[in-house]
C-alpha positions as CSV (number, residue, x, y, z in Angstrom):
1,M,2.7,-73.5,51.0
2,V,6.1,-72.9,52.5
3,A,4.5,-71.0,55.4
4,F,2.3,-74.0,56.2
5,A,5.3,-76.3,56.3
6,V,7.2,-73.8,58.5
7,V,4.3,-73.4,60.9
8,I,3.7,-77.2,61.2
9,V,7.4,-78.1,61.6
10,V,8.2,-75.3,64.1
11,T,5.2,-75.9,66.3
12,T,5.8,-79.6,66.4
13,L,9.5,-79.1,67.2
14,T,8.8,-76.5,69.8
15,V,6.3,-78.7,71.7
16,A,8.6,-81.7,71.4
17,A,11.5,-79.6,72.8
18,I,9.4,-78.5,75.7
19,R,8.2,-82.1,76.4
20,F,11.5,-84.0,75.9
21,R,14.4,-81.7,76.5
22,L,13.1,-79.5,79.3
23,P,12.8,-82.1,82.0
24,H,16.5,-82.8,81.7
25,E,17.6,-79.2,81.7
26,H,16.3,-78.1,85.2
27,D,15.7,-74.6,83.9
28,P,12.8,-72.7,85.5
29,D,12.5,-70.4,82.5
30,G,12.9,-73.1,79.8
31,V,9.3,-73.2,78.8
32,F,9.3,-69.5,78.1
33,W,12.5,-69.6,76.1
34,Y,11.4,-72.6,74.0
35,A,8.0,-71.1,73.4
36,F,9.6,-67.7,72.6
37,A,12.0,-69.2,70.1
38,G,9.1,-71.1,68.4
39,L,7.0,-68.0,68.2
40,C,9.9,-66.0,66.7
41,L,9.7,-68.3,63.7
42,V,5.9,-68.9,63.5
43,V,4.7,-65.3,64.0
44,P,6.8,-63.9,61.1
45,A,5.6,-66.6,58.8
46,I,2.0,-65.7,59.6
47,I,2.6,-62.0,59.3
48,I,4.4,-62.3,56.0
49,T,1.5,-64.4,54.7
50,A,-1.0,-61.9,56.0
51,L,0.5,-59.2,53.9
52,A,-0.3,-61.1,50.7
53,H,-3.4,-63.1,51.8
54,P,-5.2,-62.1,55.0
55,W,-7.6,-65.1,55.0
56,V,-4.8,-67.6,54.5
57,A,-2.9,-66.0,57.4
58,A,-6.0,-66.6,59.6
59,V,-6.1,-70.2,58.5
60,L,-2.4,-70.5,59.1
61,A,-2.8,-69.2,62.7
62,C,-5.5,-71.8,63.3
63,V,-3.3,-74.5,61.9
64,A,-0.5,-73.4,64.2
65,A,-2.8,-73.6,67.3
66,A,-4.3,-76.9,66.3
67,N,-0.9,-78.4,65.5
68,A,0.5,-77.2,68.9
69,V,-2.5,-78.9,70.6
70,L,-2.1,-82.1,68.6
71,A,1.7,-82.2,69.1
72,N,1.2,-81.7,72.8
73,I,-1.2,-84.7,73.0
74,A,1.1,-86.9,70.9
75,T,4.2,-86.1,72.8
76,G,2.3,-86.5,76.1
77,R,1.4,-90.1,75.0
78,L,5.0,-90.8,74.1
79,V,6.3,-89.4,77.4
80,G,3.6,-91.4,79.3
81,G,4.5,-94.6,77.5
82,R,8.2,-94.0,78.2
83,E,7.5,-93.5,81.9
84,L,5.4,-96.6,82.1
85,R,8.2,-98.7,80.5
86,R,10.7,-97.2,82.8
87,A,8.6,-98.0,85.9
88,A,8.0,-101.5,84.6
89,T,11.7,-102.0,84.1
90,A,12.4,-100.7,87.7
91,V,9.8,-103.1,89.1
92,T,11.3,-106.0,87.2
93,Q,14.9,-105.1,88.3
94,Q,13.7,-104.7,91.9
95,R,12.0,-108.1,91.7
96,S,15.2,-109.7,90.4
97,E,17.3,-108.3,93.2
98,L,14.8,-109.5,95.7
99,V,14.8,-113.0,94.2
100,Q,18.6,-113.0,94.4
101,R,18.5,-112.0,98.1
102,H,15.9,-114.6,98.8
103,D,18.0,-117.3,97.0
104,E,21.1,-116.4,99.0
105,L,19.1,-116.8,102.3
106,L,17.8,-120.2,101.1
107,A,21.4,-121.2,100.3
108,R,22.5,-120.2,103.8
109,W,19.6,-122.2,105.3
110,L,20.4,-125.2,103.1
111,V,23.9,-125.4,104.7
112,Y,22.3,-125.9,108.1
113,E,20.0,-128.5,106.7
114,T,22.6,-130.5,104.7
115,D,25.9,-130.2,106.5
116,P,26.2,-132.8,109.3
117,G,28.9,-130.7,111.1
118,R,26.6,-127.7,111.2
119,Q,23.7,-129.9,112.4
120,I,25.9,-131.1,115.3
121,D,27.3,-127.6,116.1
122,F,23.9,-125.8,115.8
123,P,21.0,-128.2,116.2
124,A,18.7,-125.3,117.1
125,M,18.8,-124.1,113.5
126,T,16.8,-127.2,112.4
127,D,14.6,-127.6,115.5
128,V,11.3,-125.9,115.1
129,A,10.6,-126.2,118.8
130,V,13.1,-123.3,119.2
131,P,11.0,-120.1,118.9
132,A,13.5,-118.2,116.7
133,T,13.7,-121.2,114.3
134,A,9.9,-121.5,114.2
135,L,9.7,-117.8,113.3
136,L,12.3,-118.4,110.6
137,V,10.3,-121.2,109.1
138,K,7.2,-119.1,109.0
139,A,9.1,-116.2,107.4
140,M,10.5,-118.6,104.8
141,A,7.0,-119.8,104.0
142,R,5.7,-116.2,103.7
143,A,8.5,-115.2,101.4
144,A,8.0,-118.2,99.2
145,E,4.3,-117.6,99.0
146,L,4.9,-113.9,98.0
147,R,7.6,-114.9,95.5
148,R,5.1,-117.1,93.7
149,A,2.5,-114.3,93.9
150,V,5.0,-111.9,92.2
151,G,5.7,-114.4,89.5
152,D,8.1,-114.1,86.6
153,G,6.4,-111.4,84.6
154,E,5.7,-107.7,85.2
155,R,3.5,-107.3,88.3
156,L,2.1,-104.5,90.3
157,P,4.6,-102.5,92.3
158,D,2.6,-103.2,95.4
159,A,3.2,-106.9,95.1
160,V,6.9,-106.4,94.8
161,V,6.9,-104.1,97.8
162,T,5.1,-106.7,99.9
163,Y,7.6,-109.3,98.7
164,A,10.4,-106.9,99.6
165,L,9.0,-106.7,103.1
166,A,8.8,-110.4,103.4
167,V,12.4,-110.9,102.2
168,A,13.6,-108.3,104.8
169,G,11.6,-110.1,107.4
170,L,13.2,-113.4,106.4
171,E,16.6,-111.8,106.7
172,D,15.8,-110.5,110.2
173,A,14.4,-113.9,111.2
174,F,17.4,-115.7,109.9
175,D,19.8,-113.5,111.8
176,A,17.7,-113.9,114.9
177,A,17.7,-117.7,114.5
178,E,21.4,-117.8,114.0
179,R,22.0,-115.7,117.1
180,S,19.7,-118.0,119.1
181,A,21.3,-121.2,117.8
182,R,24.8,-119.8,118.7
183,A,23.6,-118.9,122.2
184,I,22.1,-122.3,122.7
185,S,25.2,-124.1,121.4
186,N,27.6,-121.9,123.4
187,P,26.1,-121.2,126.8
């Protein structure tokens, strides 16, 4: 009975160590050493059992192999779930950063819309007849549309990437519109 417990515990811990610890150690021989350490405990338990009960040792060897397979499947699911949660967190964080950049651009735009002094100094920033301003308004509409498409919850990374491109395009269009407005105001 003790041999069964040793085999089950050691195979489970060996597989778990290979799955969870090894990716963080960056050791090319790590799989070998973890497996070797586990076998150094499992094989003697099977051999000692074989001296007294050969058939029980055969069953014990089968239990060790089956447990290793099941532990591998279980830890694989745990690792996969952890990676999915990590990816979802990264997408959510990226989306939050993009929303912040987008809000900062909208705040900069709002200054030109609401400040009478800026409207007098830079009338081209609110005149859609100016090509750079027209492109800015289109970029603002595209970014707003994609922001709604990304939504508040966890979305596909592709949607966030598309939104990131729209925000970057909005930044470029805003800078171009400001340069154009300054050039028109200061000939």
